[in-house]
Z-matrix of the N, CA and C atoms (Angstrom, degrees):
N
C 1 1.443
C 2 1.534 1 110.06
N 3 1.319 2 117.13 1 -46.07
C 4 1.462 3 120.91 2 178.57
C 5 1.519 4 109.95 3 -62.05
N 6 1.320 5 116.80 4 -40.83
C 7 1.464 6 120.58 5 179.96
C 8 1.521 7 110.23 6 -63.18
N 9 1.329 8 118.65 7 -43.13
C 10 1.466 9 121.89 8 -179.67
C 11 1.520 10 111.22 9 -63.40
N 12 1.326 11 117.76 10 -42.79
C 13 1.466 12 121.49 11 178.45
C 14 1.525 13 110.52 12 -62.46
N 15 1.303 14 116.48 13 -43.03
C 16 1.465 15 120.68 14 178.99
C 17 1.520 16 110.77 15 -63.22
N 18 1.327 17 117.41 16 -41.68
C 19 1.464 18 120.85 17 -179.64
C 20 1.526 19 111.13 18 -67.40
N 21 1.337 20 118.96 19 -38.28
C 22 1.466 21 122.01 20 177.14
C 23 1.528 22 110.23 21 -63.01
N 24 1.321 23 116.55 22 -43.00
C 25 1.455 24 121.50 23 178.51
C 26 1.526 25 110.62 24 -60.76
N 27 1.307 26 115.97 25 -45.05
C 28 1.467 27 121.62 26 -179.31
C 29 1.525 28 110.67 27 -63.28
N 30 1.352 29 117.53 28 -40.98
C 31 1.468 30 121.70 29 -179.19
C 32 1.531 31 112.22 30 -57.58
N 33 1.299 32 117.49 31 -32.01
C 34 1.465 33 121.25 32 -176.38
C 35 1.526 34 113.69 33 -77.18
N 36 1.325 35 119.25 34 -18.74
C 37 1.459 36 120.74 35 -170.57
C 38 1.527 37 116.21 36 -124.01
N 39 1.307 38 118.18 37 -10.22
C 40 1.464 39 119.39 38 -172.64
C 41 1.524 40 111.95 39 -121.46
N 42 1.336 41 116.20 40 159.31
C 43 1.459 42 121.76 41 173.71
C 44 1.529 43 108.88 42 -74.59
N 45 1.328 44 116.05 43 169.36
C 46 1.472 45 119.61 44 -179.47
C 47 1.525 46 111.96 45 -60.17
N 48 1.329 47 117.01 46 -40.13
C 49 1.466 48 120.14 47 179.05
C 50 1.523 49 110.96 48 -66.28
N 51 1.310 50 116.32 49 -41.73
C 52 1.471 51 120.62 50 177.61
C 53 1.520 52 110.93 51 -65.76
N 54 1.347 53 116.04 52 -38.02
C 55 1.471 54 120.34 53 177.50
C 56 1.521 55 110.05 54 -62.23
N 57 1.326 56 115.41 55 -44.32
C 58 1.465 57 119.50 56 -179.62
C 59 1.526 58 110.66 57 -58.89
N 60 1.337 59 117.31 58 -46.34
C 61 1.461 60 121.27 59 179.60
C 62 1.524 61 111.21 60 -65.13
N 63 1.328 62 116.74 61 -44.54
C 64 1.471 63 120.72 62 -179.63
C 65 1.517 64 111.10 63 -66.35
N 66 1.324 65 115.63 64 -41.22
C 67 1.459 66 121.47 65 179.43
C 68 1.528 67 109.99 66 -59.05
N 69 1.315 68 115.53 67 -43.99
C 70 1.463 69 120.40 68 178.44
C 71 1.522 70 110.42 69 -63.28
N 72 1.332 71 116.90 70 -43.43
C 73 1.454 72 120.90 71 -179.56
C 74 1.535 73 111.05 72 -64.32
N 75 1.335 74 117.22 73 -41.87
C 76 1.470 75 120.49 74 178.70
C 77 1.523 76 109.91 75 -63.22
N 78 1.318 77 116.72 76 -44.42
C 79 1.468 78 119.47 77 -179.69
C 80 1.529 79 110.99 78 -63.63
N 81 1.317 80 117.34 79 -38.95
C 82 1.462 81 120.83 80 178.40
C 83 1.517 82 110.49 81 -63.36
N 84 1.336 83 116.96 82 -38.45
C 85 1.457 84 120.20 83 179.07
C 86 1.523 85 111.31 84 -68.64
N 87 1.332 86 117.40 85 -33.49
C 88 1.463 87 120.84 86 -179.38
C 89 1.527 88 112.49 87 -80.63
N 90 1.328 89 117.10 88 -33.44
C 91 1.463 90 122.21 89 -177.49
C 92 1.515 91 108.97 90 -124.11
N 93 1.298 92 116.57 91 88.69
C 94 1.457 93 119.85 92 -173.96
C 95 1.526 94 113.63 93 -90.16
N 96 1.313 95 118.49 94 0.05
C 97 1.460 96 120.37 95 -176.16
C 98 1.527 97 109.54 96 -110.67
N 99 1.330 98 116.25 97 117.02
C 100 1.458 99 122.47 98 179.93
C 101 1.523 100 110.08 99 -122.79
N 102 1.310 101 116.15 100 134.79
C 103 1.458 102 120.59 101 172.67
C 104 1.524 103 107.55 102 -77.54
N 105 1.313 104 116.45 103 123.66
C 106 1.457 105 121.07 104 -178.76
C 107 1.526 106 110.41 105 -99.62
N 108 1.331 107 116.73 106 -52.68
C 109 1.459 108 119.88 107 -173.89
C 110 1.523 109 109.95 108 -152.84
N 111 1.323 110 115.68 109 148.93
C 112 1.459 111 121.51 110 171.07
C 113 1.524 112 108.38 111 -125.86
N 114 1.313 113 115.88 112 153.93
C 115 1.464 114 122.07 113 172.92
C 116 1.522 115 106.20 114 -125.66
N 117 1.321 116 115.60 115 119.09
C 118 1.454 117 121.71 116 -179.23
C 119 1.516 118 109.63 117 -114.28
N 120 1.317 119 115.82 118 136.96
C 121 1.465 120 121.32 119 179.40
C 122 1.518 121 108.77 120 -119.82
N 123 1.323 122 116.34 121 127.93
C 124 1.463 123 122.93 122 -178.21
C 125 1.516 124 110.30 123 -121.52
N 126 1.322 125 115.58 124 151.87
C 127 1.458 126 122.67 125 170.74
C 128 1.522 127 106.85 126 -114.19
N 129 1.321 128 116.49 127 125.68
C 130 1.467 129 122.11 128 176.42
C 131 1.526 130 108.74 129 -128.19
N 132 1.307 131 116.20 130 160.53
C 133 1.458 132 121.20 131 -172.95
C 134 1.527 133 115.24 132 -83.33
N 135 1.344 134 117.11 133 -24.35
C 136 1.463 135 117.94 134 -174.80
C 137 1.523 136 111.41 135 -138.54
N 138 1.326 137 114.50 136 162.82
C 139 1.454 138 120.14 137 177.48
C 140 1.525 139 110.41 138 -64.72
N 141 1.315 140 117.00 139 -35.62
C 142 1.469 141 121.76 140 178.48
C 143 1.533 142 110.32 141 -60.63
N 144 1.323 143 116.78 142 -44.03
C 145 1.468 144 120.62 143 177.89
C 146 1.525 145 111.10 144 -65.02
N 147 1.312 146 117.15 145 -37.77
C 148 1.465 147 121.54 146 178.79
C 149 1.522 148 110.63 147 -63.60
N 150 1.320 149 116.57 148 -46.24
C 151 1.462 150 121.49 149 179.87
C 152 1.529 151 110.22 150 -64.13
N 153 1.321 152 117.04 151 -41.18
C 154 1.472 153 121.40 152 178.43
C 155 1.524 154 110.63 153 -61.97
N 156 1.316 155 117.52 154 -43.96
C 157 1.462 156 122.08 155 178.65
C 158 1.525 157 111.32 156 -60.37
N 159 1.316 158 116.80 157 -43.62
C 160 1.465 159 121.62 158 178.92
C 161 1.526 160 110.97 159 -65.95
N 162 1.314 161 117.62 160 -43.28
C 163 1.468 162 121.15 161 179.77
C 164 1.530 163 111.57 162 -64.67
N 165 1.331 164 116.98 163 -38.46
C 166 1.466 165 120.40 164 176.31
C 167 1.529 166 110.72 165 -63.87
N 168 1.322 167 116.82 166 -39.86
C 169 1.463 168 120.83 167 178.83
C 170 1.526 169 110.89 168 -66.60
N 171 1.325 170 117.23 169 -38.82
C 172 1.468 171 120.80 170 177.77
C 173 1.524 172 111.46 171 -64.00
N 174 1.318 173 117.09 172 -34.56
C 175 1.467 174 121.98 173 -176.12
C 176 1.528 175 113.21 174 -80.86
N 177 1.317 176 117.62 175 -15.93
C 178 1.466 177 121.03 176 -177.86
C 179 1.525 178 110.17 177 -73.81
N 180 1.331 179 117.01 178 124.78
C 181 1.466 180 121.39 179 -177.14
C 182 1.529 181 113.25 180 -91.59
N 183 1.323 182 119.07 181 7.66
C 184 1.458 183 121.77 182 179.84
C 185 1.523 184 112.53 183 -82.70
N 186 1.319 185 117.65 184 -9.66
C 187 1.456 186 123.14 185 -178.27
C 188 1.515 187 108.92 186 -159.01
N 189 1.329 188 115.56 187 171.53
C 190 1.467 189 121.28 188 172.92
C 191 1.525 190 106.60 189 -103.63
N 192 1.305 191 116.71 190 127.24
C 193 1.454 192 120.50 191 175.27
C 194 1.522 193 107.07 192 -78.32
N 195 1.345 194 115.92 193 97.97
C 196 1.457 195 121.81 194 -173.16
C 197 1.528 196 112.11 195 -75.30
N 198 1.339 197 116.31 196 -34.33
C 199 1.462 198 120.49 197 -175.89
C 200 1.525 199 108.05 198 -159.86
N 201 1.319 200 115.39 199 148.79
C 202 1.462 201 119.47 200 173.92
C 203 1.518 202 109.72 201 -150.08
N 204 1.320 203 115.48 202 151.68
C 205 1.464 204 120.88 203 174.93
C 206 1.512 205 108.69 204 -135.65
N 207 1.322 206 114.51 205 156.17
C 208 1.454 207 122.61 206 -179.71
C 209 1.534 208 106.05 207 -140.54
N 210 1.332 209 116.33 208 110.84
C 211 1.467 210 119.74 209 -176.32
C 212 1.533 211 110.75 210 -121.11
N 213 1.324 212 115.78 211 133.62
C 214 1.459 213 120.88 212 173.52
C 215 1.526 214 108.11 213 -84.70
N 216 1.331 215 116.89 214 130.45
C 217 1.466 216 122.03 215 -177.79
C 218 1.525 217 109.46 216 -124.12
N 219 1.320 218 114.81 217 145.52
C 220 1.470 219 121.41 218 176.02
C 221 1.519 220 109.69 219 -125.44
N 222 1.323 221 115.46 220 137.92
C 223 1.461 222 121.33 221 174.61
C 224 1.526 223 105.98 222 -104.42
N 225 1.334 224 115.67 223 123.16
C 226 1.461 225 119.82 224 -177.36
C 227 1.523 226 110.74 225 -114.97
N 228 1.311 227 114.39 226 146.32
C 229 1.466 228 121.76 227 173.46
C 230 1.523 229 106.80 228 -135.17
N 231 1.308 230 116.01 229 122.24
C 232 1.463 231 122.48 230 -178.78
C 233 1.525 232 111.55 231 54.72
N 234 1.326 233 115.64 232 39.83
C 235 1.458 234 120.94 233 176.15
C 236 1.516 235 115.10 234 82.69
N 237 1.321 236 118.34 235 -5.45
C 238 1.466 237 121.13 236 179.76
C 239 1.522 238 110.43 237 -106.99
N 240 1.323 239 115.47 238 145.00
C 241 1.461 240 121.06 239 177.37
C 242 1.529 241 108.12 240 -76.33
N 243 1.327 242 115.72 241 118.41
C 244 1.473 243 120.41 242 -179.86
C 245 1.525 244 112.23 243 -105.48
N 246 1.334 245 116.39 244 -15.83
C 247 1.460 246 120.46 245 178.67
C 248 1.523 247 108.33 246 -159.85
N 249 1.307 248 116.64 247 151.32
C 250 1.454 249 121.16 248 174.32
C 251 1.516 250 109.21 249 -145.33
N 252 1.339 251 115.01 250 151.22
C 253 1.459 252 121.05 251 -177.73
C 254 1.521 253 108.70 252 -159.74
N 255 1.325 254 115.66 253 175.48
C 256 1.451 255 122.12 254 176.86
C 257 1.525 256 108.76 255 -117.84
N 258 1.312 257 115.63 256 133.61
C 259 1.454 258 122.49 257 177.51
C 260 1.537 259 107.01 258 -103.60
N 261 1.340 260 116.11 259 119.87
C 262 1.464 261 122.08 260 -179.44
C 263 1.523 262 108.10 261 -113.97
N 264 1.320 263 116.32 262 126.55
C 265 1.458 264 121.70 263 177.88
C 266 1.524 265 108.63 264 -117.48
N 267 1.337 266 116.17 265 127.65
C 268 1.461 267 122.54 266 -179.36
C 269 1.530 268 109.55 267 -119.24
N 270 1.314 269 117.15 268 125.00
C 271 1.471 270 122.02 269 174.20
C 272 1.528 271 107.25 270 -103.88
N 273 1.333 272 115.33 271 113.37
C 274 1.464 273 121.22 272 -175.86
C 275 1.527 274 109.37 273 -106.98
N 276 1.335 275 115.92 274 125.92
C 277 1.451 276 122.68 275 -178.77
C 278 1.528 277 109.09 276 -102.52
N 279 1.354 278 116.33 277 123.15
C 280 1.452 279 121.56 278 -177.45
C 281 1.524 280 113.35 279 -105.28
N 282 1.320 281 118.13 280 -33.84
C 283 1.459 282 123.17 281 -177.26
C 284 1.520 283 109.77 282 -143.15
N 285 1.313 284 115.57 283 155.03
C 286 1.459 285 121.60 284 172.03
C 287 1.530 286 107.07 285 -76.99
N 288 1.298 287 117.88 286 128.40
C 289 1.472 288 122.25 287 -176.63
C 290 1.529 289 111.27 288 -60.59
N 291 1.332 290 118.41 289 -33.30
C 292 1.464 291 121.41 290 -177.61
C 293 1.526 292 112.39 291 -79.96
N 294 1.312 293 118.05 292 -32.32
C 295 1.461 294 122.27 293 -178.57
C 296 1.532 295 110.61 294 -138.96
N 297 1.315 296 117.89 295 69.58
C 298 1.472 297 118.41 296 178.11
C 299 1.520 298 109.87 297 -67.36
N 300 1.338 299 116.46 298 141.58
C 301 1.451 300 118.88 299 -177.09
C 302 1.528 301 114.16 300 -131.76
N 303 1.322 302 117.79 301 -3.91
C 304 1.452 303 120.27 302 -176.42
C 305 1.521 304 110.68 303 -135.50
N 306 1.327 305 115.62 304 136.64
C 307 1.460 306 120.65 305 174.02
C 308 1.523 307 108.77 306 -92.65
N 309 1.300 308 116.56 307 127.33
C 310 1.454 309 122.35 308 177.91
C 311 1.519 310 109.30 309 -115.95
N 312 1.314 311 115.57 310 146.47
C 313 1.453 312 121.46 311 171.15
C 314 1.517 313 106.78 312 -121.72
N 315 1.306 314 115.90 313 121.99
C 316 1.455 315 121.78 314 -179.25
C 317 1.525 316 108.36 315 -105.90
N 318 1.318 317 116.26 316 132.42
C 319 1.462 318 120.33 317 174.75
C 320 1.523 319 108.56 318 -122.25
N 321 1.300 320 115.16 319 140.98
C 322 1.460 321 120.98 320 178.42
C 323 1.516 322 108.46 321 -114.84
N 324 1.299 323 115.58 322 140.98
C 325 1.444 324 121.96 323 -179.86
C 326 1.525 325 108.49 324 -111.59
N 327 1.319 326 117.47 325 129.23
C 328 1.455 327 121.74 326 178.92
C 329 1.528 328 108.09 327 -105.33
N 330 1.316 329 115.45 328 125.60
C 331 1.478 330 119.96 329 179.14
C 332 1.490 331 110.40 330 -103.59
């Protein structure tokens, strides 16, 4: 309600460019928390799954995939490999730290 009143007031006195700048400033004052970046780490069983996970992240248009890694890991016991897996790390960029413009809400589901 306060935001709407402020925007109506601004509409009566400013040019469209000034409104755009003021509107942005008002929104920034009302919503000061912006998601900038997340880093997610996954464990997958095969290199094929790791590559698929990375390709899916690259194709997602909800963020910019800023960085990714894919590491083969081995678990050893008494010098023998008892388990192996791939560790995939994805750095997802949602907003520019200097000029954030979008509020994101991220939810995680635990199975």
